[in-house]
C-alpha positions as CSV (number, residue, x, y, z in Angstrom):
1,X,24.2,8.2,-13.0
2,X,24.7,8.0,-16.7
3,X,26.1,4.8,-18.2
4,X,27.0,4.0,-21.8
5,X,25.3,0.7,-21.5
6,X,22.0,0.7,-23.4
7,X,19.0,0.1,-21.1
8,X,15.9,-1.6,-22.3
9,X,12.6,0.2,-22.1
10,X,11.2,-2.6,-19.9
11,X,14.0,-2.0,-17.4
12,X,13.4,1.7,-17.4
13,X,9.7,1.2,-16.8
14,X,10.3,-1.2,-13.9
15,X,12.7,1.3,-12.3
16,X,10.2,4.2,-12.8
17,X,7.4,2.1,-11.3
18,X,9.6,1.2,-8.3
19,X,10.5,4.8,-7.7
20,X,6.9,6.0,-8.0
21,X,5.8,3.3,-5.5
22,X,8.5,4.4,-3.0
23,X,7.4,8.1,-3.4
24,X,3.8,7.2,-2.9
25,X,4.6,5.2,0.2
26,X,6.6,8.1,1.7
27,X,3.8,10.5,0.8
28,X,1.2,8.3,2.5
29,X,3.3,8.0,5.6
30,X,3.7,11.8,5.8
31,X,-0.1,12.2,5.4
32,X,-0.8,9.6,8.1
33,X,1.7,11.4,10.5
34,X,0.0,14.7,9.9
35,X,-3.5,13.3,10.5
36,X,-2.3,11.5,13.7
37,X,-0.8,14.6,15.2
């Protein structure tokens, strides 16, 4: 989703961090499911 509106580096970093945290959460859930089974 490209927009012409300039985005601050701070906003980009916050978004990146949020995405990384979500990915880590999903990854941990997958590992826990594999260990449980």
